[in-house]
N, C-alpha and C positions, 0 to 999 in steps of 0.2 A: 540310162538318162533318168535325172533326179526329177521329183514332183512339180519342181518351179519350171525346169524346161518343158516337160511334159503338159502344162497348163497353157504355156506360152505358145507352143507348138498348135495344140488344139484350137486357140484363140485365133491363132494366123490362119490355120486352115480353114475355120468358118470363114472368116473373111474372103480368103481367096475363093474359096467355093461360091460365096455369093457373088463376088466381082465377076467370075466368069460367065455369069448368067446376066448380068447388069448390061443393060441397053441405054444409050442416050436417049431422052425424051425427043429429042429433034436431030435428025442425021447431021445436021451442021455442028452440033455440040459433042460429036464424037471425038475422043482423043485421037491424035495420028498414031501411027505406028512406034514412032520415035518415043512420043510422050508416054504411050502405054507402057513399051518397054521400060522407060525410066522409073515409072511407078511401081511396076514389079520388083525390078532391081532394089528401089526403094526398100521394099518390104523385107527383102532379105537382109538389107544393112539394118532395118529395125529389130529383127530378130537377132543379130550378133549382138547388137547394142545390149539389146532385153537380156541375154544369156549372161553376157561379160559383166554387166554392171550391177544388175539386181535393184533391188527398192521399188519395183513395180510387182503386182499381184495382176494375173490375166483372170478375167471373168467375162464369159459370153464372148461377146465382140468387144470388149472393154477392158483397158487397163486403168489398175487404181492404185494411188499413191497417198501416204499418209505423211504429212511433213508439219512443224511447226508453224512456219511462215505462212503456208495457205490453208492448212487443214486437210480436208479430204478433196482430193483431185479424182476427177472422172475422166479418163482422156477416151473418148468414143472413136476408137479406131474404124471400126465396120462403118458407122454413119457417116464419118469424115469422108472416106473412101469411096463408098457407094455415092454419095453427092459429086465427088470428083469425075467419076466415071458417068453420071446420069446428067449433070448440070456443067460440068466443067467448074465447078463450086471449089475454091481456092480456101474456103475457110476449115479451120480446126474446129471441131465440135468438143468442148468442154464443159463439166459441171464442176461448180467449186462449192463446197459448204465449210464454213469455219465457225469457229467456238463464238464468234460475237453473234451468232443467229442468222447468218447471211448465206442465201443460196443463190448463186449467180451463175449464170451463162456468159462468159467474156466472148465478145466478138474478136477472135483471132483470125485476121486474114492472112494468110502465109505469102500472099504476093507482095506484100507491104515491105516484106523484109527481105525478098530475094525473088525478083521476075524472073520465071523459067524455071525455078527449082523444083522439082517433084515433089507434091503434097506429102507423100510419105517421107521424103528427106525432112521437110519441117517438123512431121510428128516425130521423127527421130530427135530432132533437135529438144522438142518438148521433153521427150523422155531424159534427154541428157541435162535439161536444166532441173529436172526432178532430181536425178540422182547427184547433182551438185548442191541441191539444197535451196532450189529455186533464189538464186542470187537476185536482188531487188533490181540491180543496175542493168540486168540483161533480159529482164522480162518485159513484154509488151504492154505499153502504156495500158491496154484496155484492161489487162489481167491485175495492175495495182490496186484497183478498187476491191477485190477480194483478199487483200492481204490485210492482217490484223491491225488496228489502230496504233498500238505500241510501236510496233516495228516501223510502222510508215513515220511516226513521231521521230523516232531516234534517227532514221535515215535524213528526214527533213532538217535536223538540227545539227548534223555532222559537218563538221568545218571542211571536211574532204569531199564533201557531195559537190559536183559540179551544178551550174545555175540551171542545166536543161533537166539534170535529176531532181532537183528541187522544185522546180516548176512542175514536172510530171507528178510527183507526189502530191503537191498542192491541189493539181487538179483532181488525183484521185480521191482527196479529202473532201472535195466540195461538189464535185459532179459526177453523179451517177447516172447515166443515160438509161431511160426506162427498157430500152431493148435490150439491154445488157443483163437483166436479171429477172428471174421468176418471183423471186420473193427477197425484198431487204427491208428489215425491221426498221419502223421509223427511229425508233432510240439510237440504233446504231449511225442511221443518216445524221440526225440531229447531234450525237456525240462528236462526230468527225468535225461538223460544220462549226461548233463551239470550240472543238481543240484549236482550229485555226485562227478564231477571233479572239481567243484568249493569247494565244502566242503574239500575236498582234498587238493587243492592249500591253501587254509586258514588253514590247519593244525587242524580243527575240527572233521575231519572224525574218528568216533571209529577204531580201529585195526581190529575189525572183520568185517568190511565193505572194508578194503582195498583190498582184492583179487576179489570181484566183480568189484568194481570200475576200476582194472586195466586191465578188459578185453577191456575196452575203450582204443584205441590206442593212443589217445591224453592225456591221464591222466598222465602217468609218465613224458613225456616232459615238462608238463605244472607246474606238481608239483615240478620237479628239479629246473625249471626256477624260480618259487616262492620261494623256499628255498635260490637260489643263490641272488635273490632281498632283501633278509632277512640278508644276509652275511654270511651265511652257504655254503655247499657243497655238493658233493654226499656221503661223508662219513656220513653226518647228515642224509641223504634219505636212505641210506644203513642200519642204524642204527635202523632207525624207521620202516622200512620193516621187518627187521630180528628180533627185540625184540617184536614187535607187532604178529608176525606171530609164533615165539618161545615159549613164554610166556603163550600162551592160549591152549585150545584143540581145534586143529583145524581140519577141515575136509579133508579127502584126495584130494579133487580135487581142494582144495586151494592152494596146493604147485605148481600146474601150472602157474598161472599168477604171483605169486610171485615170483617163480624162472625165469621167463622170464624176468621180471624187474630187478632182481640182476644181471643177465646175462647180459643184455643191460648195465647197469652200469659198471660193471667189462670190457665189452669188449671196452667201451670207454675211459677208464684210459690208461696212460702211463705203460710202463713195471715196473717202480718203484711203480708207483701209484697203480697198480693193486696187486703187490706184498704186499704192506703195508695193504690193504684191506683185502686180504687173510689172511694175518697173525692176523691182529686184530679181524677177523670175522669167522675164519676158521672152529671152531667147527659148529656155527649156519649154514654156507654154507655147509657144510659135511651134517648135519642132512636133509636141505632142499633138497640137490640132492638125496639122500637115499629115502625120502619121494616121491619126484617127481617120483623115480622108484618103487614105491608102497612099500616099506618099512615102519614100525611103525618109526614116529619120534620119540617117547619117549625114545626108545633103545638107540639112539645114542646123546641124547643131556648131 
């Protein structure tokens, strides 16, 4: 047995030894015999994948992986599995430290991507993702904020990226919930927001990313000013907003920042200017208002 295999076995032995003495905090939280057996089988699968694929280093009860995509990834197998046996918790415990000065604990809830699948199998999936180089399309959305900004930018502007992927990346560039990180340098957060706003100004931001970008209060004024410098006007901005929003399958939450931007533009027009815009884009504006109040968009287009 080589050194890597020995360290993996030692790590899994420590985890297994702790699990054998782990009890649920309340009796009703205990795993059934079927669930418990599935978790143990999953740990055997995890061992097979680690030994056959490589790329991970075992230390104590944690697996370590270094990549260009995410930086240093610490997959806390012991913590995750004990929480599973103690609380029925389905979260995978991760720490990610990248070269931008970001240390994060992404909230990766296994059940979102597979109801009833053992947590140990989801941990194995994380290991396989690492061995595959952490492909962005396959990462849980909550892990995307830990990806380096240049990689997110390239994926955002890739013509082959789907609307859903573009939307997920834009959210990662603008929205980092406090509970998802221990420390995130303000310069990193500001740089990501500035990137998205600058792409909006340049007119290169895909429509699927408009809604996340417009949560930034500076985005709309800067976009309007950029359009004016090119000889355009608010009607051009409004057209881009509404056409990009109505021509795609949008998520419900996207109506709010788009609605706010459209309303801001309309409120700053003269009476005649507003009347003209409402006449020109009346159907799209009505659909946006209805979507904002929770109705289906497609029923009104």
